[in-house]
MITITOR-131868 format. One record per residue (C-alpha): residue in three letters; x, y, z. Coordinates in nm, 4 decimals, decimal comma. Each point is the difference from the previous one (the first is absolute). Example, Ala and Ser with C-alpha at 12.3 -4.5 7.8 and 13.67 -1.06 7.14 Angstrom:
REM residues 2
- ala / 1,2300 / -0,4500 / 0,7800
- ser / 0,1370 / 0,3440 / -0,0660
//
This chain:
REM residues 352
- met / 2,6187 / -8,8726 / -6,7396
- thr / -0,0051 / 0,3791 / -0,0160
- asn / -0,0858 / 0,1755 / -0,3246
- gly / 0,3659 / 0,0816 / -0,0610
- glu / 0,0969 / -0,3663 / 0,0374
- gln / -0,2900 / -0,1472 / -0,1948
- lys / 0,1070 / -0,2695 / -0,2443
- ile / -0,1800 / -0,0415 / -0,3292
- cys / -0,1154 / -0,3527 / -0,0806
- leu / -0,1215 / -0,0843 / -0,3502
- ile / -0,2333 / -0,3014 / -0,0067
- val / 0,0455 / -0,1780 / -0,3326
- tyr / -0,2485 / -0,2695 / -0,1013
- asp / -0,0960 / -0,1922 / -0,3139
- ala / -0,3121 / 0,1544 / -0,1507
- leu / -0,0919 / -0,2715 / -0,2496
- gln / -0,2828 / -0,2379 / 0,0837
- glu / 0,0469 / -0,3707 / -0,0518
- glu / -0,2180 / -0,2018 / -0,2318
- ser / -0,2207 / -0,2804 / 0,1275
- thr / 0,2044 / -0,3095 / 0,0812
- pro / 0,0012 / -0,3014 / -0,2341
- asp / -0,1472 / -0,2084 / 0,2837
- asp / -0,3081 / 0,2241 / 0,0051
- pro / -0,0283 / 0,1597 / -0,3472
- asn / -0,3658 / 0,0967 / 0,0477
- ser / 0,0669 / 0,2245 / 0,2977
- asp / 0,0372 / 0,3738 / -0,0524
- tyr / 0,1760 / 0,0286 / 0,3372
- thr / 0,3522 / 0,1405 / 0,0047
- leu / 0,2553 / -0,0040 / 0,2809
- ala / 0,0706 / 0,3724 / -0,0418
- glu / -0,3583 / 0,0789 / 0,1080
- lys / 0,0749 / -0,1447 / 0,3431
- arg / 0,3117 / 0,2062 / 0,0708
- thr / -0,0559 / 0,1945 / 0,3187
- asp / 0,3663 / 0,0488 / 0,0768
- ile / 0,0600 / 0,3221 / -0,1960
- val / -0,2298 / 0,2324 / 0,1974
- ala / 0,0789 / -0,1813 / 0,3254
- val / 0,3764 / 0,0393 / -0,0405
- lys / -0,0473 / 0,3645 / -0,0966
- asn / -0,2002 / 0,0717 / 0,3150
- ala / 0,2415 / -0,1971 / 0,2186
- leu / 0,3003 / 0,1952 / -0,1289
- lys / -0,1787 / 0,3317 / 0,0498
- glu / -0,0812 / -0,1030 / 0,3558
- gly / 0,3701 / -0,0698 / 0,0481
- gly / 0,0958 / 0,3501 / -0,1145
- phe / 0,1055 / -0,0684 / -0,3585
- gly / -0,0925 / 0,2175 / -0,2931
- val / -0,1654 / -0,2367 / -0,2472
- lys / -0,0455 / -0,0049 / -0,3766
- thr / -0,1328 / -0,2824 / -0,2174
- met / 0,0782 / -0,1191 / -0,3501
- gly / -0,1595 / -0,2843 / -0,1967
- leu / 0,2154 / -0,1829 / -0,2557
- arg / -0,1472 / -0,1249 / -0,3265
- arg / 0,3320 / -0,0169 / -0,1813
- ile / 0,3618 / 0,1083 / 0,0295
- asn / 0,1104 / 0,2758 / -0,2368
- ala / 0,1825 / 0,3335 / 0,0043
- lys / -0,3138 / 0,1866 / 0,1108
- val / -0,0471 / -0,2297 / 0,2998
- ile / 0,3624 / 0,0364 / 0,1061
- ser / -0,0236 / 0,3761 / -0,0380
- arg / -0,3076 / 0,0059 / 0,2260
- met / 0,1826 / -0,1993 / 0,2659
- glu / 0,2870 / 0,2466 / -0,0048
- glu / -0,2387 / 0,2970 / 0,0098
- asn / -0,1584 / -0,1422 / 0,3164
- asn / 0,3527 / -0,0102 / 0,1474
- pro / -0,0882 / -0,2387 / 0,2854
- asp / 0,2221 / -0,0941 / 0,2905
- ile / -0,1263 / -0,3564 / -0,0374
- ile / -0,2370 / -0,2054 / -0,2119
- phe / -0,2513 / -0,2263 / 0,1693
- asn / -0,0157 / -0,2834 / -0,2498
- leu / -0,3444 / -0,1537 / -0,0540
- cys / 0,0704 / -0,1324 / -0,3501
- glu / -0,1114 / -0,3615 / -0,0277
- ser / 0,0296 / -0,0189 / -0,3776
- leu / 0,0719 / 0,2038 / -0,3083
- tyr / -0,1815 / -0,0200 / -0,3346
- gly / -0,2369 / -0,2371 / 0,1815
- glu / 0,2710 / -0,2619 / 0,0620
- ser / 0,1462 / -0,0831 / 0,3417
- arg / 0,3349 / -0,1008 / -0,1511
- tyr / 0,0645 / 0,3672 / -0,0773
- glu / -0,0384 / 0,1242 / 0,3590
- met / 0,3779 / -0,0189 / 0,0455
- tyr / 0,0539 / 0,2468 / -0,2848
- ala / -0,1962 / 0,2734 / 0,1774
- thr / 0,2450 / -0,0180 / 0,2901
- gly / 0,2802 / -0,0083 / -0,2547
- val / -0,1089 / 0,3464 / -0,1116
- phe / 0,0069 / 0,1221 / 0,3609
- glu / 0,3517 / -0,1426 / 0,0335
- leu / 0,1232 / 0,1779 / -0,3118
- leu / -0,1531 / 0,3283 / 0,1171
- lys / 0,1726 / -0,0578 / 0,3370
- ile / -0,3190 / 0,0592 / 0,1937
- pro / -0,0296 / -0,2166 / 0,3136
- tyr / -0,3107 / -0,2172 / -0,0038
- thr / -0,1760 / -0,2398 / 0,2311
- gly / 0,0238 / -0,3734 / -0,0343
- ser / 0,2339 / -0,2418 / -0,1679
- ser / 0,2481 / 0,0596 / -0,2806
- pro / -0,0666 / -0,0898 / -0,3652
- phe / 0,2186 / -0,3092 / 0,0360
- ala / -0,1877 / -0,1302 / 0,3051
- leu / -0,3401 / 0,0714 / -0,1591
- gly / 0,0942 / -0,1823 / -0,3189
- leu / 0,1562 / -0,2909 / 0,1860
- ala / -0,2955 / -0,0538 / 0,2328
- leu / -0,2415 / 0,0107 / -0,2922
- asn / 0,1757 / -0,3023 / -0,1536
- lys / -0,1201 / -0,2764 / 0,2315
- arg / 0,2412 / -0,2564 / -0,1438
- lys / 0,3153 / 0,2121 / 0,0313
- ser / -0,0832 / 0,1335 / 0,3455
- lys / -0,0632 / -0,3488 / 0,1365
- gln / 0,3251 / -0,1273 / -0,1449
- ile / 0,1757 / 0,2712 / 0,2001
- leu / -0,1948 / -0,0831 / 0,3149
- arg / 0,0748 / -0,3716 / -0,0375
- ala / 0,3702 / 0,0741 / -0,0503
- ala / -0,0121 / 0,2012 / 0,3242
- gly / -0,1288 / -0,3055 / 0,1859
- leu / -0,3604 / 0,1187 / 0,0269
- pro / -0,2917 / -0,2416 / -0,0509
- val / -0,1982 / 0,0382 / -0,3236
- pro / -0,2370 / -0,2445 / -0,1754
- ser / 0,1461 / -0,2283 / -0,2659
- ser / -0,0844 / 0,1250 / -0,3482
- val / 0,0527 / -0,0282 / -0,3731
- leu / -0,0275 / 0,2650 / -0,2687
- ala / -0,2214 / -0,0656 / -0,3015
- ile / 0,1154 / 0,2053 / -0,2987
- ser / -0,2211 / 0,0241 / -0,3076
- gly / 0,1028 / -0,2530 / -0,2627
- gln / 0,2278 / -0,1933 / 0,2372
- trp / -0,0552 / -0,3344 / 0,1717
- phe / -0,0243 / -0,0120 / 0,3790
- ser / -0,0195 / -0,2816 / 0,2541
- leu / -0,1864 / -0,0332 / 0,3294
- ser / 0,2074 / -0,2983 / 0,1140
- asp / 0,1822 / 0,1983 / 0,2698
- leu / -0,3198 / 0,1469 / 0,1458
- glu / -0,2757 / -0,1469 / 0,2133
- ser / -0,3698 / 0,0624 / -0,0635
- pro / -0,1939 / 0,2225 / 0,0511
- tyr / 0,1553 / 0,2854 / -0,1958
- ile / -0,0581 / 0,3720 / -0,0298
- ile / 0,0659 / 0,1745 / -0,3326
- lys / 0,0743 / 0,3727 / -0,0266
- pro / 0,1272 / 0,2494 / -0,2586
- val / 0,3696 / 0,0356 / 0,0803
- arg / 0,0030 / 0,3807 / 0,0059
- glu / -0,3247 / 0,1500 / 0,1275
- asp / -0,1062 / 0,1371 / 0,3358
- ala / -0,3227 / 0,0891 / 0,1888
- ser / -0,1192 / -0,3619 / -0,0566
- thr / -0,0325 / 0,0662 / -0,3745
- gly / -0,0438 / -0,3313 / -0,1794
- ile / -0,0981 / -0,1832 / 0,3184
- ser / -0,3468 / -0,1601 / -0,0036
- ser / -0,1780 / -0,3099 / 0,1283
- lys / 0,1400 / -0,1870 / -0,2996
- ser / 0,3563 / 0,0803 / 0,1067
- val / 0,0043 / -0,2962 / 0,2400
- ala / 0,0224 / -0,3277 / -0,1930
- lys / 0,0326 / -0,3693 / 0,0891
- thr / 0,0635 / -0,1647 / -0,3355
- lys / 0,2462 / 0,0519 / -0,2820
- glu / -0,2884 / 0,0757 / -0,2350
- glu / -0,1271 / 0,2790 / 0,2280
- val / 0,3518 / 0,1414 / 0,0262
- glu / 0,0464 / -0,0009 / -0,3773
- glu / -0,3352 / 0,1742 / -0,0497
- arg / 0,0913 / 0,2774 / 0,2456
- val / 0,3512 / 0,0386 / -0,1403
- lys / -0,1488 / 0,0437 / -0,3476
- phe / -0,2411 / 0,2604 / 0,1378
- ile / 0,2872 / 0,2022 / 0,1507
- his / 0,2092 / -0,0217 / -0,3171
- glu / -0,2881 / 0,1182 / -0,2164
- asn / -0,1410 / 0,2701 / 0,2283
- tyr / 0,3066 / 0,1378 / 0,1763
- gln / 0,2679 / -0,0624 / -0,2638
- gln / 0,2548 / -0,1242 / 0,2541
- pro / 0,1250 / -0,3239 / 0,1557
- ala / -0,2061 / -0,1786 / 0,2642
- leu / 0,1456 / -0,0933 / 0,3375
- ile / -0,1193 / -0,3389 / 0,1259
- glu / 0,0526 / -0,0499 / 0,3726
- glu / -0,0906 / -0,2610 / 0,2554
- phe / -0,3095 / 0,1281 / 0,1750
- ile / 0,0710 / 0,0298 / 0,3728
- pro / -0,3054 / -0,0870 / 0,2126
- gly / -0,0528 / 0,1771 / 0,3295
- arg / -0,0176 / 0,3563 / 0,1275
- glu / 0,0895 / 0,3033 / -0,2113
- ile / 0,1884 / 0,2670 / 0,1892
- asn / 0,1668 / 0,3264 / -0,0947
- ile / 0,2639 / 0,2058 / 0,1715
- ser / -0,0046 / 0,3796 / -0,0346
- ile / 0,3435 / 0,1600 / 0,0312
- thr / 0,1285 / 0,3573 / 0,0034
- gly / 0,3486 / 0,1473 / -0,0152
- ser / 0,3073 / -0,0413 / -0,2167
- glu / 0,3381 / -0,0872 / 0,1548
- glu / -0,1608 / -0,1130 / 0,3270
- pro / -0,3528 / -0,1118 / -0,0908
- arg / -0,2550 / -0,0929 / 0,2645
- val / -0,3143 / -0,2088 / -0,0069
- leu / -0,3209 / 0,1908 / 0,0710
- ala / -0,2166 / -0,3076 / 0,0411
- ile / -0,0752 / -0,3432 / -0,1422
- gly / -0,3450 / -0,0333 / -0,1487
- glu / -0,2043 / -0,2966 / -0,1148
- ile / -0,2542 / -0,0418 / -0,2784
- asp / -0,3298 / -0,1358 / 0,1324
- phe / -0,1602 / -0,2225 / -0,2661
- ser / -0,3040 / -0,0989 / 0,2087
- lys / -0,2405 / 0,2027 / -0,2169
- met / 0,1153 / -0,1498 / -0,3302
- pro / -0,2780 / -0,1790 / -0,1951
- lys / 0,0009 / -0,3764 / 0,0413
- gly / 0,2261 / -0,1793 / -0,2457
- glu / 0,2220 / 0,3024 / -0,0672
- pro / 0,3732 / -0,0385 / 0,0655
- asn / 0,1393 / 0,2016 / 0,2891
- ile / 0,1961 / 0,2496 / -0,2055
- val / -0,0036 / 0,3775 / -0,0404
- ser / -0,1255 / 0,0259 / -0,3576
- tyr / -0,0396 / 0,3200 / -0,1976
- gln / -0,3781 / -0,0128 / 0,0226
- ala / -0,0011 / -0,0707 / 0,3745
- lys / 0,2448 / 0,2819 / 0,0609
- trp / -0,1223 / 0,2787 / -0,2264
- asn / -0,3347 / -0,0564 / -0,1711
- pro / -0,3094 / 0,0896 / 0,2074
- glu / -0,2177 / -0,1450 / -0,2764
- ser / 0,1445 / -0,3477 / 0,0535
- pro / -0,1589 / -0,2560 / 0,2372
- leu / 0,3555 / -0,0632 / 0,1254
- phe / 0,0452 / 0,3596 / 0,1153
- gly / 0,0179 / 0,0189 / 0,3774
- gly / 0,0855 / -0,3683 / 0,0267
- thr / 0,3505 / 0,0926 / 0,1081
- glu / 0,0406 / 0,2138 / 0,3089
- pro / 0,3323 / 0,1174 / 0,1460
- val / 0,0316 / -0,0522 / 0,3754
- tyr / 0,2619 / 0,1835 / 0,2079
- pro / 0,1892 / -0,1133 / 0,1906
- ala / 0,0106 / -0,3692 / -0,0914
- lys / -0,0058 / -0,2435 / 0,2913
- leu / 0,3391 / -0,1708 / 0,0049
- glu / 0,2201 / -0,1596 / 0,2620
- glu / 0,2857 / 0,2325 / 0,0941
- glu / 0,2755 / -0,2340 / -0,1207
- leu / -0,1642 / -0,0483 / -0,3389
- lys / -0,0774 / 0,3721 / -0,0216
- ala / 0,3674 / 0,0842 / 0,0553
- lys / 0,1113 / -0,2433 / -0,2731
- ile / -0,2508 / 0,1428 / -0,2477
- glu / 0,1032 / 0,3589 / 0,0738
- lys / 0,3691 / -0,0851 / -0,0406
- ala / -0,0609 / -0,1712 / -0,3358
- ala / -0,2230 / 0,2855 / -0,1194
- ile / 0,2587 / 0,2664 / 0,0779
- lys / 0,2709 / -0,2053 / -0,1729
- ala / -0,2190 / -0,0323 / -0,3109
- tyr / -0,0740 / 0,3741 / 0,0126
- leu / 0,3720 / 0,0800 / 0,0011
- glu / 0,0961 / -0,2643 / -0,2586
- ile / -0,2370 / 0,1497 / -0,2579
- gly / 0,1054 / 0,3538 / 0,0900
- cys / -0,3262 / 0,1361 / 0,1407
- arg / 0,0072 / 0,3542 / 0,1322
- asp / -0,2322 / 0,2092 / 0,2226
- tyr / -0,2821 / -0,2566 / 0,0040
- gly / -0,0992 / -0,3388 / -0,1377
- arg / -0,1951 / -0,3157 / 0,0727
- ile / 0,1046 / -0,3646 / 0,0039
- asp / -0,2726 / -0,2568 / -0,0747
- met / 0,0379 / -0,3530 / 0,1388
- arg / -0,1840 / -0,3282 / 0,0423
- leu / 0,0151 / -0,1800 / 0,3336
- arg / -0,0607 / -0,3752 / 0,0138
- glu / -0,1516 / -0,1817 / 0,2965
- asp / 0,3426 / -0,1415 / 0,0917
- gly / 0,1351 / 0,3537 / 0,0478
- lys / 0,2069 / 0,0107 / -0,3199
- phe / -0,0453 / 0,3190 / -0,1988
- tyr / 0,0724 / 0,1001 / -0,3599
- ile / 0,0488 / 0,3424 / -0,1556
- leu / -0,2495 / 0,0577 / -0,2807
- glu / 0,0922 / 0,3532 / -0,1001
- val / 0,1943 / 0,3117 / 0,0907
- asn / -0,2259 / 0,2960 / -0,0706
- thr / 0,2079 / 0,3155 / -0,0444
- asn / -0,3027 / 0,2164 / -0,0783
- pro / -0,2943 / -0,1220 / 0,2117
- asp / -0,3362 / 0,1714 / 0,0303
- ile / 0,0347 / 0,2816 / 0,2554
- ser / -0,3529 / 0,1379 / -0,0112
- pro / -0,1946 / 0,0487 / 0,3241
- asp / -0,1247 / -0,3295 / 0,1438
- ser / 0,2382 / -0,1974 / -0,2221
- gly / 0,1893 / -0,2881 / 0,1567
- phe / 0,3038 / 0,2227 / 0,0379
- asp / -0,2034 / 0,2686 / 0,1764
- arg / -0,1471 / -0,2601 / 0,2353
- ala / 0,3502 / -0,1201 / 0,0803
- ala / 0,1060 / 0,3565 / 0,0804
- gln / -0,3059 / 0,0447 / 0,2202
- ala / 0,0914 / -0,3224 / 0,1822
- ala / 0,3414 / 0,1580 / 0,0599
- gly / -0,1691 / 0,3072 / 0,1500
- met / 0,0390 / 0,2371 / -0,2965
- ser / -0,2644 / 0,2182 / -0,1616
- tyr / -0,0269 / 0,0187 / -0,3789
- ser / 0,1551 / 0,3473 / -0,0080
- gln / 0,2861 / -0,1085 / 0,2269
- trp / 0,1243 / -0,2872 / -0,2116
- ile / -0,0560 / 0,1782 / -0,3325
- cys / 0,2083 / 0,2943 / 0,1275
- glu / 0,2624 / -0,2432 / 0,1308
- ile / 0,0366 / -0,1399 / -0,3526
- ala / 0,0310 / 0,3528 / -0,1414
- ser / 0,2544 / 0,0956 / 0,2662
- ser / 0,2039 / -0,3091 / -0,0836
- ala / 0,0207 / 0,1147 / -0,3620
- leu / 0,0982 / 0,3511 / 0,1139
- lys / 0,3089 / -0,1445 / 0,1682
- arg / 0,1363 / -0,0950 / -0,3404
- thr / 0,2029 / 0,2887 / -0,1443
- ser / -0,2294 / 0,2198 / -0,2054
- arg / 0,0732 / 0,1772 / -0,3242
- lys / -0,0654 / 0,3316 / 0,1742
- ala / 0,2675 / -0,0781 / 0,2610
- lys / 0,2458 / -0,0963 / -0,2712
- glu / -0,0714 / 0,3205 / -0,1928
- leu / 0,0598 / 0,2126 / 0,3114
- phe / 0,3253 / -0,1860 / 0,0618
- ala / 0,1126 / 0,0524 / -0,3591
- lys / -0,0742 / 0,3752 / 0,0223
- ser / 0,1927 / 0,0299 / 0,3263
- val / 0,3039 / -0,1712 / -0,1578
- ile / -0,0090 / 0,2335 / -0,3014
//
């Protein structure tokens, strides 16, 4: 870009730190301390010729909205993963961008909210003919039955992301273990618990970019070979984020995953369909489990995956031959294609 054509990109991120998780209440570690995406995205956009500003959100009020308008960006690069310390509010940040009519990167408020509700999103995927694990929802104060599920089980908060609420105790074999974990989720996360059949086998994820015509960057696999003996092969919060935990480093993303071409094609087709069914935009990741018999199940559609350097998504982009700056700028350019407020204002003035 030349100076006269330079587009202004405002990076907006959530500035609040999270508290220690209920699974590890003695740790003073917080996820926000590990965020390396903000500076990295800023540098990548500058390398791509964008003018860059940053803004951390602690709350939404008139002053915050006024600051956004004063920055007058062409686009917003959305790095908000929560608001007021809660992931269920991430959709409302994009709602503000929508109301201000400023184009922004990533999925819409509807898609973000839908994907965050694991139960609702999987009902949609199942209705679309996509394979998902059998599950039941355990609501506080209501009876639930495991009669339609086969052991072992995995129990999760129904509306959290980034592996929040997932620990070694999330995988259970008996009804008593399930009930104990369900109670833990009700008391500590104040939301229903999703009980699913635990799918043994390989864990794979599919990184996708684009909107109307999305494409797969690469399929990755989680290597569990370094997990401590006796631990279930799952991506728990501690294994994923907490360097103080003995589980940290036990899960390693490998790109690309080794798959037969026919199976690879089936997985990619299903992943893109899931991406479109939930309404993902610009980028997203589909997490799956692959059994030994070749049958796969969709675990989650992640509309707002980690995009920091050396994240799984970055490794997928590298496997596709793209540098960090290239794919970050591609995401920003995708958002620029959506009609901006500035373009609408110029059009309105020309009509008057």
